[in-house]
Backbone as ProteinMPNN parsed JSONL, in Angstrom:
{"seq_chain_A": "XXXXXXXXXXXXXXXXXXXXXXXXXXXXXXXXXXXXXXXXXXXXXXXXXXXXXXXXXXXXXXXXXXXXXXXXXXXXXXXXXXXXXXXXXXXXXXXXXXXXXXXXXXXXXXXXXXXXXXXXXXXXXXXXXXXXXXXXXXXXXXXXXXXXXXXXXXXXXXXXXXXXXXXXXXXXXXXXXXXXXXXXXXXXXXXXXXXXXXXXXXXXXXXXXXXXXXXXX", "coords_chain_A": {"N_chain_A": [[0.854, -1.196, 0.0], [0.696, 2.094, -1.009], [1.047, 5.146, 0.465], [0.354, 8.413, 0.125], [1.567, 11.233, 1.763], [1.881, 14.312, 3.644], [4.49, 15.86, 5.279], [4.852, 17.809, 8.072], [6.438, 20.312, 10.101], [6.508, 21.831, 13.264], [7.361, 24.333, 15.542], [7.305, 24.795, 19.018], [8.115, 26.744, 21.461], [10.895, 25.32, 22.968], [10.475, 22.898, 21.828], [10.051, 20.755, 19.015], [7.658, 19.608, 16.735], [6.577, 16.868, 14.795], [4.304, 16.564, 12.314], [2.067, 14.635, 10.518], [0.099, 14.488, 7.659], [-2.574, 13.281, 5.508], [-1.911, 13.36, 1.988], [-3.866, 14.138, 0.183], [-7.247, 15.394, 0.566], [-9.446, 13.565, 2.701], [-12.293, 13.506, 1.856], [-14.72, 12.186, 1.922], [-15.484, 11.299, 4.529], [-16.409, 11.363, 7.905], [-16.286, 12.195, 11.38], [-18.124, 11.83, 14.228], [-19.168, 13.179, 17.294], [-20.962, 11.74, 19.81], [-21.304, 12.014, 22.508], [-21.671, 9.633, 24.414], [-20.61, 7.754, 22.706], [-18.755, 7.401, 19.603], [-19.194, 8.097, 16.126], [-18.073, 7.038, 12.994], [-18.245, 7.733, 9.619], [-17.587, 6.512, 6.45], [-16.368, 6.293, 3.044], [-15.181, 3.913, 0.564], [-12.543, 4.668, -0.321], [-11.781, 6.51, 1.662], [-11.859, 4.874, 3.929], [-9.775, 3.074, 3.356], [-7.663, 4.891, 3.286], [-7.625, 5.873, 5.947], [-7.083, 3.501, 7.288], [-4.464, 3.087, 6.409], [-3.215, 5.32, 7.576], [-3.622, 4.697, 10.228], [-1.964, 2.455, 10.444], [0.414, 3.76, 9.936], [0.649, 5.31, 12.226], [1.298, 3.291, 13.991], [3.935, 2.739, 13.393], [5.289, 5.093, 13.679], [6.315, 6.485, 16.156], [7.161, 9.004, 16.976], [5.623, 10.928, 15.824], [2.772, 13.029, 15.141], [-0.199, 12.036, 13.815], [-2.292, 13.563, 11.773], [-5.621, 13.829, 10.86], [-7.607, 15.654, 9.015], [-11.017, 16.253, 9.295], [-13.31, 17.576, 10.158], [-14.453, 19.611, 8.63], [-15.773, 18.355, 6.624], [-18.628, 17.294, 4.655], [-21.71, 15.688, 5.613], [-22.661, 12.242, 4.9], [-25.048, 11.199, 2.348], [-27.621, 10.266, 3.832], [-29.924, 9.055, 6.347], [-29.725, 11.124, 9.021], [-29.036, 10.719, 12.442], [-31.192, 11.951, 15.071], [-29.805, 12.909, 17.24], [-27.432, 13.864, 16.268], [-24.128, 14.77, 16.674], [-21.301, 16.964, 17.268], [-18.832, 17.553, 14.7], [-15.591, 16.173, 14.3], [-12.003, 16.535, 14.065], [-9.214, 14.249, 13.724], [-6.536, 12.919, 15.58], [-3.852, 10.748, 15.675], [-1.646, 9.106, 17.837], [1.368, 7.818, 19.332], [1.663, 6.522, 22.618], [4.072, 7.0, 23.929], [4.974, 9.447, 23.097], [3.84, 11.396, 24.648], [2.353, 13.749, 24.289], [0.74, 16.804, 25.003], [-2.604, 17.438, 24.628], [-3.606, 20.021, 24.973], [-1.777, 21.679, 23.796], [-2.267, 21.503, 21.125], [-3.8, 23.289, 19.47], [-2.142, 25.504, 19.128], [0.088, 24.299, 17.928], [-1.082, 23.318, 15.566], [-1.742, 25.728, 14.328], [0.718, 26.633, 13.498], [1.711, 25.19, 11.427], [3.428, 24.749, 8.413], [3.607, 24.644, 4.752], [4.624, 22.079, 4.389], [6.205, 18.884, 3.486], [5.944, 16.79, 0.736], [5.573, 13.23, 0.678], [5.889, 9.723, 0.052], [4.704, 6.892, 1.613], [5.458, 3.51, 2.171], [3.445, 0.842, 2.944], [3.304, -2.186, 3.298], [2.282, -4.055, 5.1], [-0.266, -3.196, 5.693], [-1.86, -4.11, 3.661], [-1.956, -6.761, 4.147], [-3.576, -7.288, 6.249], [-4.136, -7.656, 9.773], [-2.153, -9.212, 10.885], [-0.536, -11.06, 13.487], [-2.719, -11.438, 16.079], [-3.519, -10.33, 19.333], [-4.415, -12.594, 21.93], [-7.765, -12.48, 22.822], [-8.518, -12.93, 25.501], [-6.36, -12.135, 27.049], [-6.457, -9.446, 26.808], [-7.978, -8.331, 28.782], [-6.55, -8.478, 31.068], [-5.147, -7.032, 33.991], [-2.604, -5.937, 33.712], [-2.387, -5.28, 31.075], [-1.238, -3.08, 28.663], [-1.714, -2.293, 26.133], [-3.739, -0.425, 25.096], [-6.27, 1.854, 23.945], [-6.48, 5.34, 24.572], [-8.376, 8.309, 24.965], [-8.61, 11.79, 24.238], [-10.206, 14.954, 24.135], [-9.914, 17.921, 22.439], [-9.858, 21.226, 21.175], [-11.718, 20.753, 19.072], [-10.944, 18.255, 18.214], [-10.313, 14.796, 18.194], [-8.16, 12.902, 20.088], [-6.468, 9.995, 19.662], [-4.73, 7.881, 21.511], [-2.27, 5.411, 21.741], [-0.574, 2.184, 21.852], [1.984, 0.868, 19.61], [1.257, -1.717, 18.98], [-1.553, -1.903, 19.44], [-2.55, -0.063, 17.595], [-1.668, -1.305, 15.235], [-3.059, -3.731, 15.274], [-5.735, -2.97, 15.14], [-6.188, -1.622, 12.788], [-7.406, -3.205, 10.958], [-10.171, -2.91, 11.155], [-10.932, -0.67, 9.618], [-9.935, -1.547, 7.182], [-11.588, -3.77, 6.732], [-14.052, -2.507, 6.306], [-13.453, -1.102, 3.958], [-12.938, -3.209, 2.168], [-15.186, -4.924, 2.257], [-17.518, -3.425, 2.467], [-18.432, -2.066, -0.025], [-19.344, -4.276, -1.578], [-21.366, -5.292, -0.03], [-23.599, -3.579, -0.031], [-25.111, -3.644, -2.618], [-25.962, -6.316, -2.558], [-27.538, -6.578, -0.336], [-30.087, -4.975, -0.398], [-32.287, -4.44, 1.204], [-31.232, -4.056, 3.675], [-28.989, -2.089, 3.746], [-26.446, -1.784, 5.215], [-23.315, -1.735, 6.398], [-20.986, -2.308, 8.878], [-18.54, -1.878, 11.5], [-16.909, -2.078, 14.722], [-14.915, -0.409, 17.194], [-14.921, -1.813, 20.034], [-15.974, -1.889, 23.475], [-15.96, -4.399, 24.668], [-13.888, -5.674, 23.435], [-11.543, -5.322, 24.741], [-9.694, -3.339, 24.152], [-9.999, -0.722, 24.74], [-9.137, 1.736, 26.919], [-9.279, 4.451, 28.74], [-11.443, 5.421, 26.949], [-13.936, 5.926, 24.43], [-16.36, 3.907, 22.655], [-16.126, 3.344, 19.112], [-18.095, 3.489, 16.359], [-17.982, 2.337, 13.107], [-19.012, 3.011, 9.942], [-19.834, 2.037, 6.636], [-20.499, 4.138, 3.89], [-21.953, 4.826, 0.816], [-23.105, 6.896, -0.56], [-22.664, 10.242, -1.109], [-22.56, 13.851, -0.814], [-22.08, 15.705, -3.845]], "CA_chain_A": [[0.0, 0.0, 0.0], [1.425, 3.349, -1.091], [0.261, 6.165, 1.149], [0.908, 9.755, -0.041], [1.368, 12.079, 2.943], [2.656, 15.548, 3.726], [5.142, 15.928, 6.588], [4.994, 19.183, 8.557], [7.142, 20.507, 11.371], [6.102, 23.058, 13.951], [8.115, 24.552, 16.779], [6.585, 25.406, 20.129], [9.159, 26.924, 22.454], [12.089, 24.515, 22.689], [10.057, 21.615, 21.268], [9.625, 20.685, 17.623], [6.715, 18.52, 16.545], [6.424, 16.346, 13.436], [2.89, 16.309, 12.063], [1.87, 13.988, 9.219], [-1.274, 14.54, 7.16], [-2.747, 12.692, 4.178], [-1.581, 14.332, 0.938], [-5.129, 14.627, -0.357], [-8.317, 15.379, 1.567], [-10.36, 12.419, 2.805], [-13.515, 14.307, 1.907], [-15.886, 11.347, 2.191], [-15.314, 10.719, 5.867], [-16.722, 12.265, 9.018], [-16.22, 11.629, 12.728], [-19.166, 12.534, 14.966], [-19.171, 12.99, 18.745], [-22.303, 11.522, 20.356], [-21.16, 11.993, 23.969], [-21.357, 8.311, 24.956], [-19.846, 7.004, 21.721], [-18.371, 8.161, 18.416], [-19.552, 7.478, 14.859], [-17.276, 7.378, 11.821], [-18.863, 7.368, 8.352], [-16.513, 6.539, 5.457], [-16.516, 5.524, 1.82], [-14.108, 2.936, 0.412], [-11.24, 5.319, -0.382], [-11.466, 7.081, 2.971], [-11.576, 3.766, 4.846], [-8.425, 2.596, 3.059], [-6.72, 5.924, 3.7], [-7.526, 5.907, 7.411], [-6.37, 2.273, 7.679], [-3.038, 3.35, 6.2], [-2.748, 6.269, 8.6], [-3.63, 3.912, 11.479], [-0.729, 1.684, 10.416], [1.529, 4.705, 10.038], [0.764, 5.659, 13.651], [1.947, 2.164, 14.672], [5.375, 2.712, 13.136], [5.824, 6.459, 13.768], [6.067, 6.886, 17.543], [7.543, 10.394, 17.237], [4.82, 11.792, 14.96], [1.339, 13.224, 15.305], [-0.869, 11.76, 12.546], [-3.465, 14.438, 11.795], [-6.594, 13.554, 9.808], [-8.639, 16.712, 9.021], [-12.322, 15.705, 8.919], [-14.472, 18.287, 10.694], [-15.074, 20.475, 7.624], [-16.43, 17.533, 5.609], [-20.087, 17.196, 4.669], [-22.248, 14.391, 6.007], [-23.129, 11.415, 3.785], [-26.465, 11.269, 2.018], [-28.251, 9.196, 4.608], [-30.724, 9.587, 7.447], [-28.852, 11.515, 10.119], [-29.732, 10.576, 13.729], [-31.649, 13.196, 15.681], [-28.832, 13.399, 18.213], [-26.146, 14.063, 15.585], [-23.298, 15.659, 17.478], [-20.338, 17.812, 16.579], [-17.837, 16.881, 13.868], [-14.255, 16.25, 14.883], [-10.787, 16.067, 13.427], [-8.637, 13.078, 14.392], [-5.078, 12.834, 15.708], [-3.377, 9.455, 16.165], [-0.289, 9.26, 18.363], [1.906, 6.796, 20.215], [1.618, 7.003, 24.006], [5.397, 7.422, 24.394], [5.206, 10.836, 22.72], [3.393, 12.184, 25.8], [1.942, 15.064, 23.806], [-0.393, 17.391, 25.718], [-3.579, 17.954, 23.67], [-3.806, 21.465, 25.155], [-0.848, 22.382, 22.906], [-2.555, 21.215, 19.726], [-4.286, 24.437, 18.698], [-0.983, 26.324, 18.752], [0.883, 23.534, 16.96], [-1.837, 23.304, 14.307], [-1.672, 27.05, 13.724], [2.08, 26.945, 13.057], [2.132, 24.26, 10.387], [3.679, 25.325, 7.109], [3.124, 23.842, 3.621], [5.039, 20.685, 4.545], [7.001, 18.206, 2.453], [5.273, 15.569, 0.268], [6.327, 11.981, 0.822], [5.07, 8.523, -0.129], [5.064, 5.867, 2.589], [5.107, 2.151, 1.788], [2.868, 0.104, 4.07], [2.869, -3.498, 2.797], [1.532, -4.812, 6.097], [-1.662, -2.773, 5.694], [-2.574, -4.929, 2.698], [-2.0, -8.145, 4.599], [-4.444, -7.433, 7.406], [-3.611, -7.231, 11.059], [-1.074, -10.065, 11.366], [-0.784, -11.822, 14.71], [-3.603, -10.68, 16.96], [-3.448, -10.723, 20.731], [-5.497, -13.415, 22.477], [-8.722, -11.579, 23.467], [-8.581, -13.125, 26.948], [-5.297, -11.382, 27.715], [-6.764, -8.03, 26.721], [-8.652, -7.88, 29.998], [-5.652, -8.564, 32.213], [-4.887, -5.728, 34.591], [-1.315, -5.391, 33.274], [-2.418, -4.96, 29.644], [-0.991, -1.659, 28.376], [-2.009, -2.049, 24.725], [-5.09, 0.12, 25.123], [-6.476, 3.215, 23.46], [-7.009, 6.386, 25.443], [-8.862, 9.417, 24.15], [-8.777, 13.135, 24.777], [-10.897, 15.838, 23.204], [-9.465, 19.3, 22.584], [-9.834, 22.04, 19.953], [-12.525, 20.066, 18.058], [-10.102, 17.166, 17.721], [-10.222, 13.598, 19.016], [-6.816, 12.335, 20.164], [-6.433, 8.558, 19.927], [-3.381, 7.557, 21.968], [-2.144, 3.98, 21.985], [0.709, 1.545, 21.565], [2.139, 0.408, 18.233], [0.542, -2.98, 18.836], [-3.001, -1.728, 19.352], [-2.815, 0.552, 16.298], [-1.44, -2.286, 14.19], [-4.082, -4.771, 15.303], [-7.087, -2.456, 14.915], [-6.319, -1.073, 11.431], [-8.261, -4.124, 10.216], [-11.557, -2.445, 11.145], [-11.112, 0.182, 8.449], [-9.714, -2.383, 6.012], [-12.798, -4.567, 6.537], [-15.063, -1.63, 5.708], [-13.042, -0.819, 2.581], [-12.989, -4.415, 1.346], [-16.469, -5.61, 2.263], [-18.646, -2.498, 2.398], [-19.004, -1.855, -1.362], [-20.047, -5.463, -2.047], [-22.513, -5.583, 0.831], [-24.741, -2.716, -0.321], [-26.014, -4.152, -3.671], [-26.455, -7.661, -2.243], [-28.504, -6.461, 0.762], [-30.805, -3.704, -0.573], [-33.21, -4.211, 2.31], [-30.461, -3.689, 4.872], [-27.715, -1.623, 3.184], [-25.683, -1.262, 6.357], [-22.133, -2.523, 6.757], [-20.265, -1.552, 9.901], [-17.725, -2.57, 12.484], [-16.76, -1.223, 15.897], [-13.925, -0.531, 18.26], [-15.917, -2.079, 21.077], [-15.439, -2.02, 24.836], [-15.767, -5.812, 24.993], [-12.688, -6.181, 22.773], [-10.388, -5.16, 25.616], [-8.709, -2.422, 23.559], [-10.326, 0.641, 25.144], [-8.895, 2.106, 28.302], [-10.085, 5.65, 28.941], [-11.83, 5.72, 25.574], [-15.292, 5.548, 24.052], [-16.509, 3.054, 21.489], [-16.249, 4.007, 17.817], [-18.859, 2.744, 15.362], [-17.457, 2.696, 11.79], [-20.033, 2.591, 8.98], [-19.598, 2.312, 5.22], [-21.53, 4.912, 3.205], [-21.582, 4.987, -0.593], [-23.761, 8.078, -1.117], [-22.129, 11.472, -0.518], [-22.825, 15.039, -1.647], [-21.084, 15.948, -4.889]], "C_chain_A": [[0.887, 1.242, 0.0], [0.535, 4.455, -0.526], [0.92, 7.534, 0.954], [0.567, 10.615, 1.18], [2.142, 13.382, 2.755], [3.183, 15.654, 5.152], [5.387, 17.39, 6.94], [5.835, 19.182, 9.833], [6.728, 21.844, 11.961], [6.87, 23.159, 15.26], [7.238, 25.287, 17.785], [7.569, 25.537, 21.277], [10.393, 26.144, 22.055], [11.758, 23.204, 21.993], [9.656, 21.75, 19.804], [8.772, 19.449, 17.441], [6.629, 18.159, 15.065], [4.968, 15.936, 13.26], [2.738, 15.763, 10.652], [0.388, 14.028, 8.877], [-1.375, 13.774, 5.845], [-2.515, 13.753, 3.112], [-2.83, 14.928, 0.312], [-6.217, 14.559, 0.683], [-9.121, 14.081, 1.532], [-11.763, 12.999, 2.961], [-14.767, 13.484, 2.186], [-15.677, 10.551, 3.468], [-15.678, 11.774, 6.888], [-16.622, 11.485, 10.322], [-17.126, 12.477, 13.612], [-19.11, 12.162, 16.448], [-20.613, 12.883, 19.231], [-22.277, 11.404, 21.88], [-20.766, 10.608, 24.488], [-20.55, 7.449, 23.991], [-19.52, 7.932, 20.557], [-18.782, 7.376, 17.178], [-18.605, 7.97, 13.774], [-18.01, 6.859, 10.596], [-17.81, 7.539, 7.26], [-16.952, 5.854, 4.175], [-15.298, 4.616, 1.676], [-12.728, 3.585, 0.441], [-10.825, 5.882, 0.97], [-11.13, 5.989, 3.98], [-10.173, 3.22, 4.623], [-7.385, 3.621, 3.513], [-6.529, 5.968, 5.202], [-6.835, 4.647, 7.924], [-4.87, 2.469, 7.515], [-2.468, 4.291, 7.238], [-2.694, 5.598, 9.972], [-2.335, 3.097, 11.577], [0.494, 2.588, 10.536], [1.737, 5.13, 11.484], [1.483, 4.556, 14.421], [3.457, 2.207, 14.505], [6.024, 4.094, 13.216], [5.614, 7.016, 15.172], [6.432, 8.332, 17.851], [6.714, 11.383, 16.432], [3.385, 11.9, 15.462], [0.708, 13.0, 13.933], [-2.199, 12.505, 12.571], [-4.353, 14.146, 10.594], [-7.677, 14.636, 9.861], [-9.969, 16.172, 8.491], [-13.481, 16.65, 9.224], [-15.137, 19.236, 9.713], [-15.839, 19.69, 6.565], [-17.939, 17.519, 5.764], [-20.521, 15.788, 5.048], [-22.653, 13.576, 4.789], [-24.611, 11.624, 3.535], [-27.148, 10.073, 2.668], [-29.117, 9.842, 5.671], [-29.818, 9.859, 8.636], [-29.615, 11.369, 11.435], [-30.104, 11.929, 14.326], [-30.624, 13.782, 16.636], [-27.454, 13.595, 17.579], [-25.343, 15.124, 16.326], [-22.343, 16.467, 16.627], [-19.34, 16.983, 15.784], [-16.443, 17.165, 14.41], [-13.179, 15.945, 13.863], [-10.253, 14.897, 14.247], [-7.12, 13.215, 14.428], [-4.74, 11.486, 16.332], [-1.955, 9.628, 16.652], [0.072, 8.131, 19.311], [1.974, 7.358, 21.634], [2.973, 7.516, 24.503], [5.713, 8.881, 24.043], [4.82, 11.79, 23.838], [3.06, 13.622, 25.4], [0.727, 15.542, 24.578], [-1.389, 17.96, 24.709], [-3.829, 19.457, 23.8], [-2.865, 22.291, 24.28], [-1.279, 22.337, 21.442], [-2.962, 22.449, 18.922], [-3.133, 25.317, 18.248], [-0.092, 25.606, 17.744], [0.212, 23.563, 15.597], [-1.736, 24.638, 13.574], [-0.305, 27.414, 13.183], [2.585, 26.012, 11.965], [2.297, 24.981, 9.055], [3.157, 24.427, 6.001], [3.54, 22.384, 3.689], [5.786, 20.137, 3.347], [6.293, 16.922, 2.035], [6.183, 14.355, 0.378], [5.372, 10.824, 0.567], [5.592, 7.436, 0.795], [4.602, 4.509, 2.08], [4.65, 1.38, 3.016], [2.392, -1.269, 3.592], [2.023, -4.268, 3.795], [0.066, -4.415, 6.141], [-2.495, -3.569, 4.702], [-2.782, -6.346, 3.206], [-2.934, -8.358, 5.777], [-3.694, -7.104, 8.669], [-2.543, -8.168, 11.622], [-1.477, -10.843, 12.601], [-1.557, -10.965, 15.699], [-3.523, -11.229, 18.368], [-4.651, -11.571, 21.128], [-6.467, -12.495, 23.215], [-8.77, -11.713, 24.984], [-7.531, -12.302, 27.675], [-5.546, -9.876, 27.677], [-7.317, -7.487, 28.04], [-7.795, -8.059, 31.248], [-5.308, -7.164, 32.709], [-3.607, -5.096, 34.055], [-1.285, -5.04, 31.785], [-2.261, -3.449, 29.434], [-1.278, -1.309, 26.921], [-3.466, -1.607, 24.58], [-5.114, 1.509, 24.485], [-6.971, 4.115, 24.592], [-7.367, 7.575, 24.562], [-8.877, 10.72, 24.945], [-9.446, 13.975, 23.708], [-10.45, 17.265, 23.482], [-9.446, 19.97, 21.217], [-10.524, 21.314, 18.796], [-11.761, 18.903, 17.405], [-10.123, 16.014, 18.716], [-8.799, 13.059, 18.934], [-6.941, 10.867, 20.553], [-4.99, 8.198, 20.246], [-3.303, 6.069, 22.28], [-0.745, 3.476, 21.691], [0.779, 1.177, 20.085], [1.289, -0.846, 17.992], [-0.959, -2.778, 18.656], [-3.383, -0.995, 18.068], [-2.72, -0.485, 15.18], [-2.587, -3.301, 14.12], [-5.473, -4.256, 14.96], [-7.259, -1.764, 13.571], [-7.27, -1.93, 10.597], [-9.715, -3.671, 10.164], [-11.831, -1.588, 9.917], [-10.879, -0.605, 7.157], [-10.935, -3.247, 5.715], [-13.888, -3.745, 5.862], [-14.73, -1.364, 4.241], [-13.226, -2.022, 1.67], [-14.395, -4.987, 1.198], [-17.67, -4.687, 2.087], [-19.239, -2.347, 1.012], [-19.777, -3.059, -1.899], [-21.303, -5.767, -1.254], [-23.755, -4.828, 0.386], [-25.642, -3.285, -1.424], [-26.621, -5.518, -3.366], [-27.529, -7.626, -1.157], [-29.266, -5.143, 0.644], [-31.783, -3.398, 0.553], [-32.527, -3.799, 3.599], [-29.065, -3.24, 4.415], [-26.812, -0.992, 4.239], [-24.52, -2.207, 6.635], [-21.307, -1.708, 7.736], [-19.396, -2.479, 10.729], [-17.512, -1.608, 13.64], [-15.438, -1.467, 16.619], [-14.751, -0.606, 19.533], [-15.258, -2.281, 22.434], [-15.187, -3.476, 25.213], [-14.513, -6.405, 24.368], [-11.443, -6.051, 23.641], [-9.31, -4.262, 25.045], [-8.923, -0.981, 24.0], [-10.052, 0.827, 26.627], [-9.828, 3.25, 28.646], [-10.505, 6.149, 27.562], [-13.24, 5.221, 25.311], [-15.283, 4.627, 22.824], [-16.626, 3.902, 20.22], [-16.951, 3.06, 16.858], [-18.426, 3.248, 13.988], [-18.397, 2.136, 10.732], [-19.641, 2.977, 7.558], [-20.777, 3.077, 4.634], [-21.082, 5.15, 1.767], [-22.212, 6.211, -1.243], [-23.3, 9.329, -0.357], [-22.477, 12.658, -1.399], [-21.719, 15.241, -2.666], [-20.4, 17.305, -4.673]], "O_chain_A": [[1.72, 1.424, 0.888], [-0.587, 4.665, -0.988], [1.956, 7.796, 1.565], [-0.595, 10.706, 1.576], [2.944, 13.525, 1.832], [2.422, 15.55, 6.115], [6.048, 18.116, 6.197], [5.923, 18.178, 10.541], [6.613, 22.848, 11.258], [7.005, 22.177, 15.991], [6.54, 26.247, 17.46], [7.834, 24.567, 21.988], [10.888, 26.284, 20.937], [12.665, 22.468, 21.606], [9.013, 22.721, 19.405], [9.112, 18.371, 17.928], [6.611, 19.034, 14.199], [4.466, 15.068, 13.973], [3.228, 16.364, 9.696], [-0.464, 13.656, 9.684], [-0.378, 13.627, 5.138], [-2.877, 14.914, 3.3], [-2.843, 16.104, -0.051], [-6.132, 13.746, 1.603], [-9.437, 13.565, 0.46], [-12.342, 12.986, 4.047], [-15.773, 14.029, 2.641], [-15.693, 9.32, 3.482], [-15.303, 12.939, 6.756], [-16.843, 10.274, 10.36], [-16.931, 13.686, 13.737], [-19.018, 10.987, 16.805], [-21.394, 13.823, 19.082], [-23.145, 10.758, 22.467], [-19.641, 10.427, 24.956], [-19.875, 6.512, 24.418], [-19.945, 9.087, 20.523], [-18.729, 6.146, 17.168], [-18.363, 9.17, 13.648], [-18.362, 5.681, 10.534], [-17.202, 8.604, 7.155], [-17.791, 4.953, 4.195], [-14.466, 4.558, 2.582], [-11.837, 3.111, 1.145], [-9.671, 5.755, 1.379], [-10.222, 6.154, 4.794], [-9.456, 2.935, 5.582], [-6.346, 3.254, 4.062], [-5.402, 6.087, 5.684], [-6.079, 4.712, 8.893], [-4.09, 2.067, 8.378], [-1.357, 4.083, 7.727], [-1.818, 5.902, 10.781], [-1.693, 3.046, 12.626], [1.487, 2.221, 11.163], [2.875, 5.295, 11.925], [2.193, 4.833, 15.387], [4.187, 1.757, 15.389], [7.191, 4.246, 12.857], [4.811, 7.932, 15.355], [6.045, 8.842, 18.902], [7.064, 12.561, 16.36], [2.859, 10.996, 16.111], [1.046, 13.703, 12.981], [-3.119, 12.129, 13.298], [-3.903, 14.205, 9.449], [-8.587, 14.539, 10.684], [-10.034, 15.686, 7.362], [-14.538, 16.534, 8.604], [-16.28, 19.635, 9.934], [-16.485, 20.283, 5.701], [-18.466, 17.707, 6.86], [-19.792, 14.82, 4.831], [-22.96, 14.149, 3.743], [-25.336, 12.148, 4.381], [-27.225, 8.994, 2.08], [-29.049, 11.054, 5.873], [-29.215, 8.94, 9.192], [-30.743, 11.852, 11.536], [-29.414, 12.926, 14.111], [-30.569, 14.997, 16.828], [-26.432, 13.505, 18.261], [-25.822, 16.232, 16.569], [-22.545, 16.636, 15.424], [-19.037, 15.846, 16.148], [-16.161, 18.254, 14.911], [-13.403, 15.193, 12.914], [-10.768, 14.591, 15.323], [-6.496, 13.58, 13.431], [-5.271, 11.125, 17.383], [-1.134, 10.231, 15.961], [-0.781, 7.565, 19.994], [2.303, 8.528, 21.829], [3.026, 8.366, 25.392], [6.618, 9.478, 24.627], [5.4, 12.868, 23.968], [3.435, 14.577, 26.081], [-0.215, 14.779, 24.789], [-1.041, 18.895, 23.988], [-4.226, 20.099, 22.827], [-3.12, 23.472, 24.043], [-0.721, 23.052, 20.609], [-2.5, 22.625, 17.795], [-3.133, 25.822, 17.126], [0.424, 26.226, 16.815], [0.868, 23.806, 14.585], [-1.655, 24.674, 12.346], [-0.175, 28.411, 12.473], [3.766, 26.044, 11.618], [1.416, 25.726, 8.626], [2.349, 23.537, 6.263], [2.875, 21.53, 3.102], [5.976, 20.817, 2.338], [6.059, 16.049, 2.871], [7.397, 14.444, 0.193], [4.176, 10.934, 0.837], [6.776, 7.099, 0.767], [3.473, 4.375, 1.608], [5.377, 1.278, 4.004], [1.186, -1.493, 3.491], [1.149, -5.043, 3.406], [-0.77, -5.206, 6.578], [-3.707, -3.696, 4.875], [-3.681, -7.051, 2.747], [-3.077, -9.482, 6.258], [-2.719, -6.354, 8.64], [-2.067, -7.943, 12.734], [-2.634, -11.239, 12.743], [-1.099, -9.896, 16.104], [-3.466, -12.441, 18.574], [-5.776, -11.295, 20.709], [-6.057, -11.794, 24.14], [-9.032, -10.735, 25.685], [-7.769, -11.823, 28.784], [-4.923, -9.119, 28.422], [-7.135, -6.312, 28.361], [-8.262, -7.817, 32.361], [-5.194, -6.228, 31.918], [-3.515, -3.873, 33.948], [-0.27, -4.554, 31.286], [-3.04, -2.651, 29.953], [-1.105, -0.16, 26.514], [-4.3, -2.318, 24.02], [-4.118, 2.233, 24.487], [-7.763, 3.707, 25.441], [-6.731, 7.812, 23.536], [-9.123, 10.737, 26.151], [-9.27, 13.732, 22.514], [-10.581, 17.764, 24.599], [-9.064, 19.356, 20.221], [-9.997, 21.258, 17.685], [-11.915, 18.619, 16.218], [-9.972, 16.217, 19.921], [-8.292, 12.792, 17.844], [-7.449, 10.533, 21.624], [-4.13, 8.207, 19.366], [-4.151, 5.527, 22.989], [0.148, 4.242, 21.329], [-0.237, 1.173, 19.39], [0.684, -1.006, 16.932], [-1.569, -3.422, 17.802], [-4.438, -1.275, 17.5], [-3.573, -0.54, 14.294], [-3.026, -3.677, 13.034], [-6.319, -5.038, 14.526], [-8.37, -1.354, 13.236], [-7.871, -1.441, 9.639], [-10.427, -4.014, 9.221], [-12.852, -1.762, 9.252], [-11.547, -0.361, 6.152], [-11.28, -3.435, 4.548], [-14.567, -4.227, 4.955], [-15.612, -1.395, 3.384], [-13.629, -1.867, 0.518], [-14.755, -5.48, 0.129], [-18.721, -5.118, 1.612], [-20.453, -2.486, 0.863], [-20.769, -2.882, -2.606], [-22.209, -6.431, -1.757], [-24.856, -5.378, 0.421], [-26.846, -3.407, -1.199], [-27.695, -5.839, -3.875], [-28.344, -8.544, -1.066], [-29.111, -4.272, 1.5], [-32.077, -2.234, 0.828], [-33.162, -3.259, 4.505], [-28.076, -3.929, 4.668], [-26.465, 0.186, 4.156], [-24.723, -3.345, 7.059], [-20.967, -0.556, 7.465], [-19.511, -3.703, 10.659], [-17.894, -0.441, 13.55], [-14.92, -2.583, 16.645], [-15.221, 0.41, 20.044], [-14.135, -2.778, 22.53], [-14.285, -3.757, 26.003], [-14.109, -7.513, 24.723], [-10.397, -6.611, 23.31], [-8.14, -4.393, 25.402], [-8.119, -0.108, 23.672], [-10.651, 0.167, 27.476], [-11.03, 3.047, 28.823], [-9.998, 7.156, 27.069], [-13.682, 4.228, 25.888], [-14.314, 4.587, 22.065], [-17.148, 5.016, 20.243], [-16.463, 1.965, 16.58], [-18.49, 4.448, 13.722], [-18.565, 0.92, 10.632], [-19.179, 4.09, 7.305], [-21.929, 2.706, 4.856], [-19.97, 5.618, 1.526], [-21.877, 6.531, -2.384], [-23.508, 9.462, 0.849], [-22.67, 12.497, -2.604], [-20.551, 14.977, -2.382], [-19.528, 17.688, -5.453]]}, "name": "protein", "num_of_chains": 1, "seq": "XXXXXXXXXXXXXXXXXXXXXXXXXXXXXXXXXXXXXXXXXXXXXXXXXXXXXXXXXXXXXXXXXXXXXXXXXXXXXXXXXXXXXXXXXXXXXXXXXXXXXXXXXXXXXXXXXXXXXXXXXXXXXXXXXXXXXXXXXXXXXXXXXXXXXXXXXXXXXXXXXXXXXXXXXXXXXXXXXXXXXXXXXXXXXXXXXXXXXXXXXXXXXXXXXXXXXXXXX"}
């Protein structure tokens, strides 16, 4: 999988931050805050792009992976009455220990950046060796996602292992969603979840990921 990105650098005091964004906008994707949970709506291209960025977060512990989404339009579908606010997304390794309160200033100092193409062969192969679900619930398990919300941005913080193993959710949507819709016209709904029962969420809410093929032009 070839993933075109743009690499930015921003200085804040004595610290310099490396911020990676997708080279092109993922315009057919939105992330919605529903208080108790989060909803992500994506088309095939956006699902593949986010899966690649998820994998990039697994192998880039010194980078902030920024996915701009909050300016995107909603898909052409029935929107729930409790539709919440739209969010951007930042993926980061827990060892970076980045304070989300700094994000607004870092974001405002990003220049044009440098284009780069990242090779992610493992993203095509799926999630590889997956942790035994039973061990996920052990007290000493540190391969968990934690979330923070700041400046209209959801921060997903985790280990390389948990990013690597959960990229499959977006890959499943990209691979199976388009074929599901025409075969199931009475129930054109294909989705997956980062679920609390999976033992991957620490201080984090569930994320429902749904394939949508109809978007505003």
